[in-house]
C-alpha positions in Angstrom: 149.7 -18.8 121.7 149.0 -15.2 120.7 145.4 -15.6 121.8 146.5 -16.9 125.2 148.9 -14.0 125.6 146.3 -11.5 125.0 144.0 -13.1 127.6 146.7 -13.0 130.2 147.4 -9.3 129.6 143.7 -8.5 129.9 143.6 -10.3 133.3 146.6 -8.3 134.6 145.0 -5.0 133.5 141.7 -5.9 135.3 143.3 -6.9 138.6 144.3 -3.3 139.8 140.9 -2.1 139.0 139.3 -4.7 141.3 141.6 -3.9 144.2 140.8 -0.2 143.9 137.1 -0.8 144.4 137.7 -2.7 147.6 139.6 0.4 149.2 136.7 3.0 148.6 135.7 5.0 151.9 132.1 4.5 153.2 129.6 7.3 152.7 129.1 9.4 156.0 125.8 11.2 156.5 126.1 14.8 158.0 124.9 15.4 161.6 121.5 17.0 161.7 121.4 20.6 162.8 118.4 22.8 163.7 117.2 25.9 165.4 116.0 26.6 168.9 114.0 29.8 169.2 111.3 31.3 171.5 109.9 34.4 173.2 110.1 35.6 176.8 107.0 37.6 177.7 104.7 38.9 180.5 101.0 39.0 179.9 101.4 39.1 176.2 104.2 41.8 176.2 107.7 40.7 175.0 110.5 41.4 177.5 113.8 42.8 176.2 117.2 42.2 177.7 116.5 38.7 179.2 119.6 36.4 179.2 118.8 33.0 177.7 121.2 29.9 177.9 121.3 26.7 175.8 123.1 23.8 177.4 123.6 20.3 175.8 125.9 18.9 173.1 126.9 22.5 172.5 126.3 25.6 174.8 125.2 29.0 173.6 123.9 32.2 175.1 121.7 35.0 173.8 119.7 38.1 174.9 116.1 38.8 174.0 115.5 41.6 171.6 112.9 44.4 171.8 110.0 42.0 171.1 111.3 39.4 173.7 112.5 36.9 171.0 115.7 34.9 171.0 117.3 32.4 168.5 120.0 29.7 168.6 121.1 28.5 165.1 123.2 25.5 163.9 122.3 23.4 166.9 123.5 19.8 166.5 121.1 17.0 167.1 120.6 16.1 170.8 118.8 17.0 174.0 119.1 20.5 175.4 118.2 22.6 178.4 117.0 26.2 177.9 117.0 28.6 180.9 116.4 32.3 181.4 117.7 34.8 183.9 114.9 37.3 184.4 116.7 39.5 187.0 116.5 42.4 184.6 112.7 42.3 185.1 112.1 42.0 188.9 108.5 43.1 188.4 107.7 39.8 186.6 107.2 36.4 188.1 107.8 33.2 186.1 106.3 29.8 186.9 109.2 28.2 185.0 112.7 29.5 184.3 114.1 26.4 182.6 112.7 23.9 180.1 114.0 21.0 177.9 113.9 20.4 174.2 115.6 18.4 171.5 116.8 18.5 167.8 116.3 15.2 166.0 116.1 16.0 162.2 117.9 18.3 159.8 116.4 21.8 159.6 114.1 21.2 162.6 113.0 24.3 164.6 112.2 23.8 168.3 110.2 26.5 170.0 110.7 27.2 173.7 108.6 30.1 175.2 108.7 31.5 178.7 105.6 33.4 179.9 105.3 35.4 183.2 102.9 37.6 185.1 103.4 41.0 186.6 103.7 41.3 190.4 101.0 43.6 191.8 102.1 44.5 195.3 102.6 48.3 195.1 100.1 50.9 196.5 99.4 54.6 196.5 97.8 56.4 199.4 96.3 59.9 198.9 96.0 62.4 201.8 94.0 65.5 201.4 94.1 68.3 204.1 93.1 71.9 204.5 94.7 74.1 207.1 96.1 70.9 208.6 92.7 69.2 208.9 91.6 66.1 206.9 89.1 66.6 204.1 86.7 63.8 203.4 84.6 63.1 200.3 87.3 64.1 197.8 87.5 62.0 194.6 90.9 60.6 193.7 91.8 59.2 190.3 94.9 57.2 189.6 95.8 57.2 185.9 98.6 56.9 183.4 100.4 53.9 184.9 100.5 50.3 183.7 97.5 49.3 186.0 95.4 52.4 185.6 92.8 53.8 185.8 91.8 53.3 189.4 90.0 55.5 191.9 88.9 56.0 195.5 87.2 58.6 197.8 88.8 60.1 200.9 87.2 59.2 204.2 86.8 61.1 207.4 90.6 60.9 207.9 91.2 62.6 204.6 92.9 59.6 203.0 92.2 56.7 200.7 94.4 54.0 199.1 94.7 52.3 195.7 96.4 48.8 196.1 97.4 45.9 193.8 99.4 48.1 191.4 102.3 47.1 189.2 105.6 49.0 189.5 105.5 52.2 187.4 104.7 55.9 187.3 101.1 57.0 188.0 99.3 60.3 187.9 97.2 61.1 191.0 94.4 63.7 190.5 91.9 65.0 193.1 88.5 66.5 192.3 85.1 67.2 193.9 86.8 69.3 196.6 84.7 71.4 198.9 83.6 74.8 197.5 86.0 77.6 198.1 88.9 75.3 199.2 92.2 75.9 197.4 95.1 73.4 197.0 98.7 73.9 196.1 98.2 71.3 193.3 95.4 69.1 192.1 97.6 66.5 190.4 101.0 64.9 190.9 103.1 62.0 189.6 104.0 59.1 191.9 106.5 56.3 191.0 106.3 53.1 192.9 108.5 50.0 192.8 107.4 46.4 193.3 106.1 46.0 196.8 106.5 49.8 197.6 103.8 52.0 199.2 103.9 55.8 198.7 101.7 58.7 199.8 100.6 61.6 197.6 100.0 64.7 199.8 97.5 67.4 198.8 97.6 70.3 201.3 95.2 73.1 200.9 93.4 76.0 202.6 89.8 76.7 203.6 87.9 79.7 202.1 89.3 83.1 203.0 85.9 84.2 204.3 85.7 83.2 208.0 82.9 80.8 209.0 80.6 82.1 211.6 81.2 80.6 215.1 78.5 78.5 216.5 77.5 78.1 220.2 75.5 75.2 221.5 74.0 75.4 225.0 74.6 72.1 226.6 72.9 72.7 230.0 71.4 75.4 232.3 71.3 74.3 235.9 70.9 75.8 239.4 74.2 77.0 240.8 76.1 74.2 242.5 73.4 71.5 241.5 72.4 69.4 238.5 68.8 70.7 238.7 67.7 72.1 235.4 66.4 75.7 235.3 62.9 76.6 234.3 63.5 79.1 231.4 60.2 80.9 232.3 61.3 81.4 235.9 65.0 82.1 236.2 66.0 83.1 239.7 69.3 83.5 241.5 72.7 82.3 240.2 72.8 79.6 237.5 75.4 77.5 235.7 75.5 77.6 231.9 77.6 75.0 230.0 78.2 75.7 226.3 80.0 74.1 223.4 81.7 76.5 221.1 82.9 75.9 217.5 85.0 78.9 216.4 84.9 77.9 212.8 87.8 79.8 211.3 87.7 82.6 213.7 90.2 83.4 216.5 87.9 83.9 219.5 89.0 86.1 222.4 86.0 85.9 224.6 82.3 84.9 225.0 79.5 87.1 226.3 76.1 85.7 227.6 73.0 87.8 227.3 69.6 87.2 228.9 66.8 89.4 227.5 69.4 91.7 226.0 71.1 92.0 229.3 74.8 91.0 229.7 74.7 88.5 232.5 78.0 86.7 232.1 81.3 86.6 230.1 84.3 84.4 229.6 87.7 85.5 228.3 89.5 83.0 226.0 93.3 83.0 226.0 95.5 81.8 223.2 95.5 78.1 222.9 92.5 77.6 225.2 89.8 75.4 223.7 
């Protein structure tokens, strides 16, 4: 009897232990989390201040640092869209401003980069003048800016242009100017925005020493006719047509001599060619 009693007590003790095992909670695995990171750049240069948005199971936002990098941490597993707002850099064009990615395993790092190119639609025109007249053949150098150096040479109109520039500040310098010409400045800074055109003006003066006036005889004809005059046999009244270049002189009149004898004169008033 004692032996049977002991067996019954042992069975009663064992029963609560078995019931406790059946009520244990199942093991729950943690949700994988990872990192989404990347760089926003233009032609290899990181762009700071660009807003980046992550949208999916969770939403986050960030701003690129000085090197153009951004990072989202503790991102739960799932599919995500990553987009940028590059309005802070209107001088850059992006082929894509949104991409998709996903986190599937614990500790995973997904890299999403955005690369752009600079817009080159700005231009600088240089105008070189002396006493209000265009000066051709002057060398123009455009330096210091993001798309420098570039150069051009002024034509007969005294101007030349450098196109296809990025937005920025450039230094325009002229050289190889005609001997004796003086200019207010030989260099100046020009700032252009995307798509903007600006003109750098370089006014100057011709030499102080006046240039000798030149006179070209266009025709010598019999008075009232178109018949040319024989220089070895000049008789009677004749018509002489001349072309005058005053140089830098202010002409008041013209005198015509034949064999050192004054045979004609013409007074020139102010403003008369």
